[in-house]
C-alpha positions as CSV (number, residue, x, y, z in Angstrom):
1,M,4.6,41.3,87.6
2,K,5.3,42.5,84.1
3,L,3.0,45.1,82.6
4,S,3.2,45.0,78.8
5,H,1.4,48.3,78.1
6,I,-1.5,50.6,79.2
7,E,-4.5,48.8,77.9
8,H,-6.9,51.6,78.4
9,I,-7.8,54.6,80.5
10,G,-11.4,54.5,81.8
11,I,-13.4,57.7,82.0
12,A,-16.7,57.9,83.8
13,V,-19.3,60.0,82.0
14,K,-23.0,60.8,82.6
15,N,-24.1,60.6,79.0
16,L,-22.2,58.3,76.7
17,D,-23.8,59.7,73.5
18,E,-22.8,63.3,74.3
19,S,-19.4,62.2,75.3
20,I,-18.8,60.2,72.1
21,K,-19.7,63.4,70.1
22,F,-17.0,65.3,72.0
23,Y,-14.3,62.7,71.3
24,E,-15.3,62.4,67.7
25,E,-16.1,66.0,66.7
26,V,-13.7,67.9,69.0
27,L,-10.8,65.5,69.4
28,G,-11.1,63.9,66.0
29,L,-11.1,60.3,67.3
30,Q,-13.4,57.5,66.0
31,C,-15.5,55.4,68.3
32,Y,-14.9,51.8,67.2
33,N,-16.9,49.9,69.7
34,I,-19.9,50.4,72.0
35,E,-21.1,47.6,74.3
36,E,-23.0,47.0,77.5
37,V,-21.4,44.9,80.2
38,K,-24.5,43.9,82.1
39,D,-22.9,42.4,85.2
40,Q,-20.9,45.7,85.7
41,K,-24.0,47.8,85.0
42,V,-22.2,49.9,82.4
43,R,-22.2,50.9,78.8
44,T,-18.8,51.5,77.2
45,A,-17.4,53.2,74.2
46,F,-13.9,52.8,72.9
47,F,-11.5,55.0,71.1
48,L,-7.9,54.3,70.0
49,V,-5.2,56.9,70.6
50,G,-1.9,55.4,69.3
51,L,-1.6,52.1,71.0
52,T,-3.8,53.1,74.0
53,K,-7.5,52.9,74.3
54,I,-9.9,55.4,75.9
55,E,-12.9,53.7,77.5
56,L,-15.9,55.9,78.2
57,L,-18.1,54.4,81.0
58,E,-21.8,55.3,81.4
59,S,-23.8,53.7,84.2
60,T,-26.9,51.7,83.3
61,D,-28.1,51.7,86.9
62,P,-28.4,54.5,89.4
63,E,-26.9,52.2,92.0
64,G,-24.1,50.9,89.7
65,P,-20.4,51.6,90.5
66,I,-20.0,54.2,87.8
67,A,-23.1,56.1,89.0
68,K,-21.8,56.0,92.5
69,F,-18.4,57.2,91.4
70,I,-19.9,60.1,89.5
71,G,-22.0,60.9,92.5
72,K,-19.0,61.2,94.8
73,K,-16.3,62.5,92.5
74,G,-18.0,63.8,89.3
75,E,-17.2,62.8,85.8
76,G,-13.6,62.1,85.0
77,I,-10.8,59.5,85.1
78,H,-12.1,56.4,86.8
79,H,-9.3,53.9,86.3
80,I,-6.1,52.9,84.5
81,A,-5.9,49.5,83.0
82,Y,-2.7,47.6,82.3
83,A,-2.2,44.6,80.1
84,V,-0.6,41.5,81.7
85,D,0.0,37.9,80.9
86,D,-1.3,35.2,83.3
87,L,-3.7,37.4,85.3
88,Q,-4.5,34.9,88.0
89,K,-0.8,34.3,88.7
90,N,-0.4,38.1,89.0
91,L,-3.4,38.4,91.4
92,D,-2.0,35.6,93.6
93,E,1.4,37.3,93.8
94,L,-0.2,40.7,94.5
95,H,-2.3,39.2,97.3
96,Q,0.8,37.6,98.8
97,K,2.5,41.0,98.8
98,G,-0.5,42.5,100.8
99,I,-2.1,44.4,97.9
100,Q,-5.9,44.7,98.5
101,L,-7.7,43.1,95.6
102,I,-11.3,44.0,94.6
103,D,-11.3,40.8,92.4
104,K,-9.4,37.8,93.7
105,E,-10.2,36.0,90.4
106,P,-10.4,37.3,86.8
107,R,-13.9,38.1,85.5
108,G,-15.2,39.0,82.1
109,G,-14.9,42.6,80.9
110,A,-15.6,44.7,77.9
111,E,-14.1,43.6,74.5
112,G,-13.9,40.0,75.8
113,L,-11.0,40.7,78.2
114,N,-10.4,39.0,81.5
115,I,-10.1,41.7,84.1
116,A,-9.5,42.3,87.8
117,F,-9.3,45.4,89.9
118,L,-6.9,46.4,92.6
119,H,-8.3,48.6,95.4
120,P,-7.2,52.2,95.4
121,R,-6.2,51.9,99.0
122,S,-3.3,49.8,97.9
123,T,-2.4,51.7,94.8
124,Y,-2.0,55.3,96.1
125,G,-5.5,56.4,95.2
126,V,-5.7,55.1,91.6
127,L,-8.3,52.4,90.8
128,T,-6.1,50.0,88.9
129,E,-7.4,47.3,86.5
130,L,-5.3,44.4,85.1
131,C,-6.4,43.0,81.8
132,E,-5.6,39.8,80.0
133,H,-6.7,38.8,76.5
134,P,-8.4,35.4,76.7
135,D,-5.9,34.0,74.3
136,Q,-3.2,34.6,76.9
137,T,-4.9,32.7,79.8
138,H,-2.5,30.3,81.5
139,S,-4.8,28.2,83.6
């Protein structure tokens, strides 16, 4: 597998609007995109820091994965996402190496990316997301 860069760092928050204010007013960043990803039960907001994005994640459902995460661990870093080429090939190779996959196939994520998660049990406690821009799909 070849990771090209950190695509984004996902941060779970209780209130997206309040969190955006902090990132804009205190850290001086500018939110450039807010969107809802219905199948993941989440609203997201994105900021660019150099070449890396910060993704704030607010649950849209009390039973959604972000709400459950906050209930167990509180607000904070939820995942690290890396950019890859040929996501499906990478997932197949990781599976063959015994890495526990949350997603065996890519699915749609925020900003139109194809995404898949690796289980923290196989990644030393860090929820790891692999991302591929749709223009890079090799199917």
